[in-house]
C-alpha positions as a printed NumPy array, in Angstrom:
array([[ -28.664, -131.865,  -19.859],
       [ -27.978, -130.488,  -16.396],
       [ -30.229, -131.093,  -13.434],
       [ -31.323, -127.459,  -13.409],
       [ -32.237, -127.53 ,  -17.131],
       [ -34.243, -130.721,  -16.598],
       [ -36.162, -129.121,  -13.714],
       [ -36.905, -126.063,  -15.811],
       [ -38.168, -128.166,  -18.754],
       [ -40.46 , -130.28 ,  -16.589],
       [ -41.899, -127.168,  -14.941],
       [ -42.649, -125.585,  -18.324],
       [ -44.364, -128.775,  -19.594],
       [ -46.524, -128.984,  -16.483],
       [ -47.527, -125.33 ,  -16.725],
       [ -48.337, -125.596,  -20.451],
       [ -50.631, -128.569,  -19.795],
       [ -52.928, -126.321,  -17.757],
       [ -53.702, -124.101,  -20.774],
       [ -56.885, -125.099,  -22.682],
       [ -57.184, -124.379,  -26.419],
       [ -60.474, -122.495,  -25.994],
       [ -58.683, -120.088,  -23.694],
       [ -56.373, -119.129,  -26.548],
       [ -59.108, -118.214,  -29.077],
       [ -58.331, -115.351,  -31.453],
       [ -58.967, -111.948,  -30.035],
       [ -61.811, -109.775,  -31.383],
       [ -62.162, -106.032,  -31.128],
       [ -65.371, -105.233,  -29.219],
       [ -67.62 , -102.38 ,  -30.178],
       [ -68.055,  -99.267,  -28.107],
       [ -69.509,  -99.82 ,  -24.653],
       [ -70.64 ,  -97.574,  -21.921],
       [ -67.76 ,  -96.872,  -19.593],
       [ -67.668,  -98.882,  -16.39 ],
       [ -65.069,  -99.812,  -13.834],
       [ -62.468, -102.074,  -15.368],
       [ -62.153, -105.656,  -14.162],
       [ -59.169, -107.949,  -14.687],
       [ -59.794, -110.375,  -17.526],
       [ -59.51 , -114.089,  -16.816],
       [ -58.607, -114.849,  -20.43 ],
       [ -54.86 , -114.481,  -19.757],
       [ -54.853, -116.165,  -16.363],
       [ -53.48 , -119.498,  -17.699],
       [ -50.76 , -117.678,  -19.626],
       [ -49.914, -115.62 ,  -16.55 ],
       [ -49.648, -118.84 ,  -14.57 ],
       [ -47.155, -120.179,  -17.089],
       [ -45.099, -117.006,  -16.89 ],
       [ -45.186, -117.077,  -13.098],
       [ -43.91 , -120.656,  -13.006],
       [ -41.158, -119.758,  -15.453],
       [ -40.162, -116.779,  -13.3  ],
       [ -40.095, -118.846,  -10.118],
       [ -38.032, -121.631,  -11.666],
       [ -35.685, -119.178,  -13.351],
       [ -35.26 , -117.373,  -10.047],
       [ -34.377, -120.614,   -8.325],
       [ -31.815, -121.294,  -11.044],
       [ -30.214, -117.895,  -10.475],
       [ -30.143, -118.389,   -6.705],
       [ -28.684, -121.852,   -7.096],
       [ -25.997, -120.447,   -9.338],
       [ -25.192, -117.757,   -6.803],
       [ -24.971, -120.304,   -4.032],
       [ -22.296, -122.143,   -5.961],
       [ -20.142, -119.028,   -6.279],
       [ -17.292, -118.572,   -3.821],
       [ -17.875, -115.817,   -1.32 ],
       [ -14.991, -113.378,   -1.621],
       [ -15.864, -111.328,    1.435],
       [ -13.792, -111.708,    4.615],
       [ -15.402, -113.635,    7.447],
       [ -15.151, -110.614,    9.71 ],
       [ -16.957, -107.679,    8.143],
       [ -15.179, -105.401,   10.624],
       [ -11.822, -106.201,    9.017],
       [ -11.452, -105.485,    5.334],
       [  -7.86 , -104.261,    5.195],
       [  -4.619, -105.704,    6.483],
       [  -1.356, -103.834,    6.906],
       [   1.507, -106.169,    5.988],
       [   5.048, -105.266,    7.013],
       [   8.249, -106.213,    5.174],
       [  10.25 , -109.217,    6.417],
       [  12.196, -108.884,    9.648],
       [  15.529, -109.451,    7.938],
       [  17.081, -110.359,    4.613],
       [  16.004, -109.133,    1.164],
       [  13.151, -106.651,    1.25 ],
       [  13.667, -105.596,    4.866],
       [  13.529, -101.917,    3.846],
       [  10.469, -102.292,    1.603],
       [   7.299, -100.232,    2.196],
       [   4.386, -101.568,    4.2  ],
       [   1.487, -102.822,    2.061],
       [  -2.248, -102.319,    2.485],
       [  -4.084, -105.482,    1.394],
       [  -7.79 , -105.765,    0.566],
       [  -9.256, -108.996,    1.95 ],
       [ -12.25 , -108.726,   -0.401],
       [ -10.037, -109.256,   -3.429],
       [  -6.638, -110.254,   -2.048],
       [  -5.074, -107.404,   -3.98 ],
       [  -2.516, -104.904,   -2.81 ],
       [  -4.265, -101.536,   -2.561],
       [  -1.354,  -99.267,   -1.782],
       [   2.212,  -99.143,   -0.5  ],
       [   3.266,  -97.023,    2.47 ],
       [   6.973,  -96.164,    2.502],
       [   8.588,  -94.866,    5.667],
       [   8.93 ,  -91.064,    5.656],
       [  12.272,  -89.474,    4.881],
       [  14.486,  -90.013,    7.904],
       [  11.991,  -92.487,    9.36 ],
       [  14.13 ,  -95.563,    8.717],
       [  12.188,  -98.739,    8.016],
       [   8.959, -100.189,    9.368],
       [   9.554, -102.704,   12.165],
       [   6.174, -103.046,   13.93 ],
       [   2.506, -102.211,   13.425],
       [  -0.803, -102.319,   15.288],
       [  -4.428, -102.045,   14.169],
       [  -7.585, -100.722,   15.822],
       [ -11.242, -101.741,   15.94 ],
       [ -12.312,  -99.31 ,   13.214],
       [  -9.89 , -100.873,   10.664],
       [  -9.132,  -97.398,    9.292],
       [  -6.411,  -96.364,   11.772],
       [  -3.075,  -98.132,   12.128],
       [   0.075,  -97.354,   14.07 ],
       [   3.562,  -97.957,   12.721],
       [   6.982,  -98.039,   14.35 ],
       [   9.86 ,  -96.633,   12.319],
       [  13.342,  -97.932,   13.192],
       [  16.651,  -96.569,   11.83 ],
       [  18.102,  -98.68 ,    9.07 ],
       [  21.293, -100.634,    9.643],
       [  24.165,  -98.191,   10.033],
       [  21.88 ,  -95.217,   10.735],
       [  21.509,  -93.357,   14.012],
       [  18.494,  -91.691,   15.526],
       [  15.466,  -92.513,   17.661],
       [  12.702,  -94.922,   16.81 ],
       [   9.465,  -93.095,   16.043],
       [   5.766,  -93.897,   16.197],
       [   3.407,  -92.845,   13.403],
       [  -0.339,  -92.893,   12.92 ],
       [  -1.654,  -94.012,    9.532],
       [  -5.227,  -93.246,    8.545],
       [  -6.752,  -94.823,    5.443],
       [ -10.002,  -94.081,    3.638],
       [ -12.836,  -96.507,    2.908],
       [ -11.058,  -97.639,   -0.264],
       [  -7.873,  -98.491,    1.626],
       [  -5.868,  -95.544,    0.357],
       [  -3.575,  -93.669,    2.775],
       [  -5.216,  -90.441,    3.894],
       [  -2.732,  -89.286,    6.533],
       [   0.613,  -90.411,    7.959],
       [   1.801,  -88.309,   10.902],
       [   4.343,  -88.725,   13.729],
       [   2.811,  -89.022,   17.191],
       [   3.531,  -86.506,   19.947],
       [   5.627,  -88.295,   22.549],
       [   6.314,  -91.044,   20.029],
       [  10.111,  -90.865,   20.024],
       [  11.433,  -93.917,   21.841],
       [  14.317,  -93.607,   24.284],
       [  16.682,  -96.431,   23.411],
       [  16.284,  -99.004,   20.684],
       [  12.85 , -100.525,   20.363],
       [  12.3  , -104.26 ,   20.602],
       [   9.737, -104.218,   17.81 ],
       [   6.769, -104.77 ,   20.127],
       [   3.754, -102.53 ,   19.496],
       [   0.082, -102.958,   20.426],
       [  -2.932, -100.625,   20.484],
       [  -6.164, -100.555,   22.433],
       [  -9.322, -101.198,   20.421],
       [ -10.24 ,  -97.504,   20.335],
       [  -6.714,  -96.515,   19.313],
       [  -6.317,  -94.183,   22.293],
       [  -3.523,  -96.118,   24.026],
       [  -0.331,  -97.722,   22.732],
       [   2.095, -100.061,   24.472],
       [   5.609, -100.851,   23.253],
       [   9.007, -101.913,   24.567],
       [  12.601, -100.745,   24.261],
       [  15.962, -102.252,   25.124],
       [  17.42 , -100.977,   28.399],
       [  20.081, -103.673,   28.842],
       [  23.859, -103.806,   28.622],
       [  24.003, -106.609,   26.084],
       [  22.543, -110.039,   25.351],
       [  23.959, -111.507,   28.566],
       [  22.17 , -108.959,   30.737],
       [  18.802, -108.303,   29.09 ],
       [  16.71 , -105.512,   30.499],
       [  13.446, -104.209,   29.068],
       [  11.541, -100.972,   29.421],
       [   7.763, -101.154,   28.88 ],
       [   6.08 ,  -97.929,   27.731],
       [   2.461,  -96.815,   27.679],
       [   1.536,  -93.826,   25.497],
       [  -1.73 ,  -91.884,   25.581],
       [  -2.205,  -90.886,   21.962],
       [  -4.389,  -87.852,   22.654],
       [  -1.994,  -86.157,   25.079],
       [   1.403,  -87.679,   24.313],
       [   1.738,  -88.652,   27.989],
       [   4.025,  -91.638,   28.477],
       [   4.546,  -93.911,   31.477],
       [   7.41 ,  -96.42 ,   31.659],
       [   8.231,  -99.49 ,   33.72 ],
       [  11.539, -101.349,   33.662],
       [  13.138, -104.529,   34.963],
       [  15.657, -107.233,   34.132],
       [  14.326, -109.677,   31.576],
       [  12.5  , -109.646,   28.25 ],
       [   8.86 , -108.745,   27.556],
       [   7.041, -110.52 ,   24.728],
       [   3.498, -110.745,   23.295],
       [   2.042, -107.515,   24.633],
       [  -1.761, -107.165,   24.576],
       [  -3.938, -104.287,   25.794],
       [  -7.502, -104.577,   27.018],
       [ -10.122, -102.803,   24.907],
       [ -10.048,  -99.695,   27.115],
       [  -6.262,  -99.697,   27.531],
       [  -6.545, -100.145,   31.29 ],
       [  -4.715, -103.487,   31.533],
       [  -1.627, -104.714,   29.749],
       [  -0.888, -108.441,   29.551],
       [   2.505, -109.766,   28.484],
       [   4.862, -112.711,   28.839],
       [   8.074, -112.095,   30.803],
       [  11.177, -114.226,   30.293],
       [  14.743, -114.506,   31.585],
       [  13.881, -113.163,   35.003],
       [  15.394, -114.273,   38.295],
       [  11.882, -114.023,   39.734],
       [  10.56 , -116.62 ,   37.286],
       [   9.045, -116.564,   33.822],
       [   5.334, -116.206,   33.3  ],
       [   2.353, -114.263,   32.023],
       [   1.833, -110.998,   33.861],
       [  -0.892, -108.34 ,   33.952],
       [  -0.161, -104.665,   34.64 ],
       [  -2.714, -102.081,   35.723],
       [  -1.648,  -99.178,   33.52 ],
       [  -2.917,  -96.471,   35.883],
       [  -0.172,  -97.405,   38.329],
       [   2.899,  -95.139,   38.386],
       [   6.093,  -96.063,   36.59 ],
       [   8.819,  -98.082,   38.257],
       [   9.771, -101.747,   38.488],
       [   7.549, -103.602,   36.038],
       [   7.714, -106.841,   38.031],
       [   6.788, -105.092,   41.265],
       [   3.928, -103.183,   39.64 ],
       [   2.459, -106.156,   37.755],
       [   0.969, -109.469,   38.865],
       [   2.093, -112.846,   37.61 ],
       [  -0.995, -114.859,   36.734],
       [   0.544, -117.947,   35.117],
       [   3.92 , -119.663,   35.39 ],
       [   5.854, -120.674,   32.265],
       [   6.366, -123.589,   31.991],
       [   3.506, -124.886,   34.069],
       [  -0.066, -125.465,   32.929],
       [   1.113, -123.883,   29.671],
       [   3.773, -125.139,   27.288],
       [   5.945, -122.724,   25.34 ],
       [   3.912, -119.525,   24.908],
       [   4.027, -118.128,   21.366],
       [   1.198, -115.574,   21.425],
       [  -1.051, -113.777,   23.892],
       [  -4.291, -111.835,   23.482],
       [  -6.604, -110.105,   25.942],
       [ -10.306, -110.801,   25.456],
       [ -12.415, -107.65 ,   24.898],
       [ -14.038, -108.038,   28.309],
       [ -10.651, -108.298,   30.019],
       [ -11.951, -111.301,   31.957],
       [  -9.878, -113.873,   30.122],
       [  -6.634, -114.239,   28.234],
       [  -6.212, -116.141,   24.983],
       [  -2.844, -117.888,   24.938],
       [  -1.207, -119.916,   22.169],
       [   0.703, -122.701,   23.895],
       [   2.93 , -124.935,   21.758],
       [   5.024, -128.045,   22.192],
       [   6.446, -130.626,   19.806],
       [   3.294, -132.75 ,   19.566],
       [   0.517, -130.172,   19.801],
       [  -0.39 , -126.498,   19.623],
       [  -3.277, -125.163,   21.692],
       [  -5.235, -121.935,   21.926],
       [  -6.488, -121.855,   25.496],
       [  -8.426, -119.502,   27.72 ],
       [  -6.62 , -118.498,   30.895],
       [  -8.142, -116.707,   33.869],
       [  -6.238, -113.441,   34.527],
       [  -6.967, -113.762,   38.235],
       [  -6.154, -117.427,   38.936],
       [  -3.924, -118.323,   35.987],
       [  -5.884, -121.53 ,   35.427],
       [  -6.677, -122.865,   31.966],
       [ -10.462, -122.617,   31.773],
       [ -11.066, -123.84 ,   28.207],
       [  -9.355, -125.082,   25.054],
       [ -10.553, -123.135,   22.017],
       [  -8.437, -124.931,   19.399],
       [  -5.926, -127.778,   19.42 ],
       [  -3.939, -129.147,   16.49 ],
       [  -0.957, -131.35 ,   15.878],
       [   1.845, -130.244,   13.53 ],
       [   1.488, -131.781,   10.078],
       [   4.378, -132.165,    7.605],
       [   1.927, -132.729,    4.747],
       [  -0.998, -130.69 ,    3.486],
       [  -4.51 , -131.526,    4.556],
       [  -7.785, -130.009,    5.631],
       [  -7.572, -129.059,    9.315],
       [  -9.868, -130.954,   11.645],
       [ -10.464, -130.17 ,   15.327],
       [  -7.733, -131.799,   17.361],
       [  -6.084, -133.162,   14.229],
       [  -3.39 , -132.006,   11.849],
       [  -3.454, -128.42 ,   10.679],
       [  -2.131, -127.023,    7.401],
       [   1.271, -128.247,    6.3  ],
       [   4.057, -126.804,    8.46 ],
       [   7.819, -127.007,    8.674],
       [   9.503, -129.605,   10.896],
       [  10.119, -127.15 ,   13.755],
       [   7.037, -124.963,   13.368],
       [   3.977, -124.979,   15.65 ],
       [   0.756, -126.269,   14.136],
       [  -0.559, -122.69 ,   13.952],
       [   0.179, -119.153,   15.047],
       [  -1.994, -116.068,   15.537],
       [  -1.224, -113.22 ,   13.144],
       [  -3.768, -110.656,   14.32 ],
       [  -7.258, -110.152,   15.704],
       [ -10.21 , -108.815,   13.714],
       [ -11.661, -105.398,   14.399],
       [ -14.772, -106.886,   16.026],
       [ -12.561, -109.068,   18.292],
       [ -14.579, -112.143,   17.281],
       [ -12.001, -113.685,   14.966],
       [  -8.306, -114.472,   14.994],
       [  -6.293, -114.707,   11.792],
       [  -4.302, -117.938,   12.008],
       [  -1.086, -118.735,   10.204],
       [   0.549, -122.093,    9.697],
       [   2.735, -123.163,    6.817],
       [   1.27 , -121.383,    3.785],
       [  -2.381, -121.416,    4.923],
       [  -4.287, -118.501,    6.434],
       [  -7.589, -118.982,    8.26 ],
       [ -10.101, -117.017,   10.298],
       [ -10.948, -118.637,   13.635],
       [ -14.37 , -117.773,   15.043],
       [ -13.879, -117.459,   18.803],
       [ -17.594, -117.975,   19.452],
       [ -17.787, -121.52 ,   18.111],
       [ -14.236, -122.581,   17.217],
       [ -14.982, -122.859,   13.479],
       [ -12.263, -121.984,   10.98 ],
       [ -12.637, -120.588,    7.463],
       [  -9.823, -120.576,    4.926],
       [  -8.856, -117.118,    3.713],
       [  -9.463, -117.367,   -0.034],
       [  -7.336, -114.369,   -0.965],
       [  -4.385, -114.394,    1.437],
       [  -2.107, -112.337,   -0.787],
       [   1.509, -112.318,    0.341],
       [   1.243, -112.633,    4.126],
       [   4.076, -115.051,    4.643],
       [   7.16 , -112.982,    5.405],
       [   6.429, -110.324,    8.011],
       [   4.123, -108.975,   10.658],
       [   0.458, -108.309,    9.876],
       [  -1.861, -105.807,   11.563],
       [  -5.654, -106.103,   11.275]])
């Protein structure tokens, strides 16, 4: 007998003991009486008490059973759907993008690139979780510009509209970097302006979706890990292979185009207080940066001041683990490869309160308010390409 059945039996016995035999005397049909206001009879009170106890205990059994069920909802209610891209290279590189439902882990729909649109190489999500942006790149051996598209989905995750953006044709080959502001009104992306791998040069673009207006900045070096503030006013990025020094920079996007290094401010040197930077996110307030900093013995998610460049807090720290285990703060994370960081950030939830972490084959939501992590129960196939929340 289970513990719940035992509790139910004891409750029924106790309730039955309160019923006296005289209270259960046979019923008689009374003769006609003058009408008067009805009054609740006390004859059935003991029986009602029994039924009430049974209902309460049964209700507790149901609630207990529900509590033991696994919650299939995503941690962040603002993010139900993910847009998963095909792998960067190798088999499946030309496959459609896939819309995944985090409630069930199932694939809802596939989104192929339009005719002449090449293949999907980058994607970005927005706060509403119903609008995504996609970058179409010519397939190997094809010519033509890269193009930006807007994908709208309905509340069931089905594609409602896929349209090219005005001003969304990229001059030069894109570098596969695409980010969107939370409201979806501003996009930032990069293209290759160099003369080869020995002389890298990058052009950073900002596109106003409503008007198609584009502003560009350019300089020698490579831009990585772009992140826009919620209002699209500030763009943070990491800049490498520059004669002026590598580091994290912040650009005020209302400034005119020109030299990106002259127009932006370097707020942190790499290497310096940070190890190898592998990801960068702007907090919704714009008052702090979230940086994933990795080295051989540890991976950290730290807060960095965009004005001083100082590390102000450590949100999460883990050590790479070659074997599986439950992650603990400061300890090993999910099983990873020998050269992989302990974790990476795949995307940020629509409410900006959670980051979706990757590491080995595990996927977790990180709550930025308290540092708690929750394993994604239905990760689907999120292991081979870029993911947009």
